[in-house]
Every structure is written in C-alpha cells, then in structure tokens.
N, C-alpha and C positions, 0 to 999 in steps of 0.2 A: 560693518563686519558681517561676513557671510555665515549664515546659519548652517551647521552641519546637518545634512539630511540625506538619507540613503533609502533605496527601495530594492528589495531582492525577492525573487520568486523561486519556488521549487514545485516539481510536479507530483501529482498523485501517481498511483500505480495499480496494476492488476497482477494477479498471480496466475500464470498459465497452468502451472502444475507444481505440486509439492507442498501446498499449505498443510500445516500441522505436522507433517512428516519432518519438516525442516527442524523442528524443535528437538527431534531425536537423532540428528546428525545426517539426515538424508538430504539430497539436493532439491532445490526448487528453482523454477524459472520465473523471474519477475520482469515486468517491463513498465517503463514510465509512460504515462498517457498525457494527452493535451488538456487536462484539467489541472489548474495550478492554484497555489496559495501564495499570496504575497505579504511581506512584512515591510512596513515603512517605519523608520526610526528618525526622529527629528529632535534636535536640542530644544528644550523648553526653558524659559527664564526661571521658572520655579514650578515645583510640583511634578506629579507623575500621573500621566493620563494614558489609559489603554482603551481602545475601541476595537471591537465591541467589549463592553465591561465584563461580560461573562468569561473572557479570556485572561482577566487580570491575574488571578492566582497562578495560572500556569506560566504566564509571562514573568512574574516575579521569581518563580522557581527557576525558569530558564536563565534569567539574569544571574542568579546565585551560582548556577553551574558554570556559566561563562566566566564570571569573576574568578571562581576557584581554579578552573582549568587553564585560564589565560593569565592568571596571577595579576589581575588588574583591580583597581578600586574605583569608586564613584558609580557611574551609570545610574544616577538617581533622578535628575531633572530631565525627563524625557516625555515625548509624545510618541506613542506606538500605535499604529493602525494595522489591523489584520483584515485582509480581504481574501475570500476563498470561493473558488468554483467547485470545491470538492465536498460532497455530502459528508457530514460528520457521522462517524460510527457505522459506516456502511461497508467497510472493507477496501476502500479506495486509498487508504494510507494518509488520511488528513492529518493525523497527529504527527506522523513522520515528516510530512511536508512542512508542517509548522516548525518542528524541531530543527530541520535543516535550514529553512529560510531564516529563522530568527538568529541562529548561530552565524550563518553567512552574513547576515545584515550587520551583526556586531563586528565581524571581521572588517567589513567596509567602513562602518562608523568609526572604529578605532584605528582605521588606516593600516591594518595589518596585512602582510602578504597572504594572499588566499592560498590555503592548503586544503584541498578536498579531503585528504586523509584526516587532518585534524578536525575539520568541520564535521565530518562523518562520525568521528569518535565522540565529540561533544554532543552531537545530536542524539547518539545512542544513549548517552547518560540521561538526557532529557526524556527520551522515550521510556526509560525505566520508570519514571514517575507515573506515567500513564498505564503501563502494561506489566510492570513487575519484572519479568524476565523475557523480553521480546527476543526474537531471533536476530534482529539487527538487519534483516533483509530489506525491510521497508525503507529505512533511512538511507541505506546504501544505494538503492536504485534511485531514490529521490535526489541524492547528492550527485551521483554520476550520470544518471539518465540512461537512455537506450534500453537494451535487453541485457539481463544479467543471469548467469548461473551462480547460485549462492549456496554455500554450505557452512553451517555452524559446527565446527569440530568440538570446541569447548567454549566456555564463557569468554575467554580472552583470545582464542584463535579462530578467526572466521576467514573463509576463503571465498573470493568471488572472482568471476571471469567475465569481462564484457564479451558479448556474443556478436559476431559479425553475421548479420542475417541477410538472406537473399529473398525471403518471402515475407510479405506484410499482409496477412489475412484481413479481410473486412470484418471488423468486430463491432457488435453492439453491446452496450451495457444496459441492464434493466435494474432500476433501484427498487428492490422489493420492500424497502422500508428499513428503518433502523432497528436492529435486533434488540430484544429486551435485555439480553446478556451482553456484557462488554467483552473485549478480546481476552482479558485475563480470566474471566469466568469460563469462556469457551476452551481456552488452553487447559484450565484445571479439569474441565469435564473430560477432555481427551486423556489427560493424565490418569484420571480415575478409570477410564476404559482400559488403558494400557496396564494398569496395576491389576485390574480384575481379569483381563483376558490377554496376557502378554503374547501368547502364541498367535492369536488372531490378529493382534495389532501389528506384530512384526510382519506377518504375511501381507497385510494391507499396505504397510509402508514400503515393503520390497516391490510390490506390484506398482505402487505409485512411482518408485524410482525407474522402473522399466518404461512407464509412460513418459516420464520426464525425458529419458534418453530418446524416445521416439519423437517427442516434440523438438528436441535438439536437431535430430536428423531432418525433420520437416523444415525448420527454420534455415537450415543450411542448404536447402534446395532439393533434398531427396524426396522421392515419392512416398507420401504417407497420407492416410485418411485423417485429415485434421478433425473433422466432425466426430469420427469414431473415438479419437483420443480424448476429446472433451467429454463424451458420454461415459467412457470407461472411468475417467477420473472422477466424474460426478458420482458414479455408483460406489466407488471406494469411500468418498466423503460421506455418503449416506450410511455406509456400513459403520463408519466412525461415530455416527449419531450427531453430526453437526448441521444437518439440513432439516428444517421444519417441515411438517406435513403440508402446510400452505405452499411452501416453496417447491416441494416435490411435485405438487399438483400442477403448478405453473410450468415447471420444466417438462412434465409429461405432455402438456399442451403444445409446447414448442417441438418436442420430439414427434408428436402426432402429425405435424405439418412438414416433417422431413428435416427439421433443424436439430441442433445440439445445444446444450446449455449446462453450465455448472456454476456453483457459487465461486466467488473469488475472494478469499480471505478467511476470517475465522468462522463465519457462518452464524447461525442462530437456531435454537432448538424449539422455542415456544411458539413464535409467531412469524416474524420476519427474519430473513437471513442475509440482509445487506445486499451488496451488489451481485448480480448474476451476469455472467459472461454468456452471450448468445451468438450463435453462428448459423448461417444458412447459405447454401451456394447461390440462392436467389434472394438477395436482401429484401426485395419488394414483398415477399411472402411474410417475412418477419414483421415488416412495417405494418402490413395489413392486420396481422394478429394483434400487434401492439395497439392499433387504433380500436379494434373491436373490444379488447380487454381493458382499454384505457390505462395502458402501462406507461410508466415513466421510463421511456427508453431513449437512448441517444447513442450516436455513433462516436467512436473515439479513434484517434490516431495513435498508433503504437510506436515505441522507440523515441519518445519526446526527449528534448534536451534536459539535462539535469539542472541543478541550481544555477541561476544566472542573475546578473545585475540588471535591474530594470531602469536605472538612471542613465539617460544619455545614450 
C-alpha cells in the first residue's frame, strides 16, 4: 500500500511600500521572493511527529484550523517536516509562508481540489494566532505570488490586484537581525502613535500612499527615481518610530555611498529591525560595503511563484 506523502512550498515576501499604513486602510505593494518554506506531510503508522520540534504547537493549531474550516476529522497519525530558507521574525513573511504552505499541503494530503482563495482564507486564520490582527497581505502574496497591490478595507473585506510589471530592479536584502519586538508589538506601537498624534499619523500615511502610487508607475515602466522612492519611504517609517537607531545608522552608511535602503516589514525599535531592502545603481558598490561591514546580505529575485506542489 502506497503511503500518502505530499510536499508543498510557499515564498517569503518583501514590502516595497505601505507597511503599517496598510493596517489603516491604505494600500501596500508586496512581492514574493525566491526564499521559500516547505511543508512535507506523510502518513505515520502511529503517533504525531513534527520536525523541527519548536514548530509543534503552531502545527497543532494549524491542524485545528484546517479541521474546522474544511470540516474534516482525523489528521492525527502524521509526520510533518518544515524546511525554511526564510529567516524567522525578520519581516520576510516566514509565518505567512508557513500558514500558506501547511494549508495547501493538507489540501494535497486530503486530495481536495486546490482553491487559492480558500487556502488564503484558512492561512489568514492561522496567521491570526501569530499576529493578532494581521493585514492579510503577507499570506495573500505568499499564496498567489508575483507582485500585489493590497488594501484591507475591513476585517472581512480585503482587496488585492496582481500587478503586471515591466521592471524588475536588482534588489539586495540585508538581515539586520531579529527584532526584540514581534510584529504584534510593533503594530501596537504604531497604534499608540496614531492615538497620540492622529494628525501627524494621517499625514505620514497619505504621503506613503503617494509613494506607493509612484512605485506602481515605476513597475509599469514609467520613469521614476526608484532609489529616491525607497529613501522617502524610509524617512516616513522613521517618523512612525519603527526603525531602531542601529538600523538608521546602517541605512545612512548605504546612503553615503549613493545607495538607498528601507526596512521591509514591521521593523524594530530597540536594536535590530529585521530585513532591510537595499538598492544601488551599481550593485558592486553595495557588495563592497557589505563585505567591509560584514553584513548578512543576499540578492533576491522578485515576483516569485506563489504556493506550489513540490512532489513530482
């Protein structure tokens, strides 16, 4: 008798523009990158085994969500293996990639017709366990892939549009290290800022939306200063208070050599701020700085495919 075994992977993501503003109904641009997380599910004779073991509690929660949403029983005697190329807690969407990959893996395991819409909805429920009230953008771009313009109108009404892009800039990512704060804490910090300074917050978010629209024009092939858009976006994120002093110092070094950089994701206030998106018209200049500063920097491809079956 053939053992039921499936393997599915989903991509991480970066945010080009609109992080934090998206929580308040403003648009953001996300794109899938070529760093992926895979989930393998195999029937086991007896017992329930998860590798790595640190992921067991979240896997158990995900299974409960899948059982409830798909109205299925069982799913107990299983071997589940998680492999990830995505740094955890750095703003690259590792938790969303996990939520999408494990949901899609159970669709394959249960031999259900694949529905990206349903997979995305279930993944969003799993994401809530990690982040409370996430925007839903991370899991959506991980499920569908490519470039997305995303807007959360209400908790139940979210709008996203796949973007046809003519331009694929050469992007590097720098891992500044895992922030001390998690995404939920960073979202709460911005909420406190909004409550304390609503006028200033609205001004920042509206300016972010203008930058997002300029990024859209750039991706569609119109003439725009890509580096300038990144720098302007970063300054607004600094005004929101989501970029640590250590990260600001690093970004200033990149700007001093003619480059541009911004955080991508929730950020971090105390020490590290997760993933930094870095750009220079001459990539060799950035590579030289990374070597001198001993930075954890790597090039990524943008617009990666979304969730996919890795079996066969």
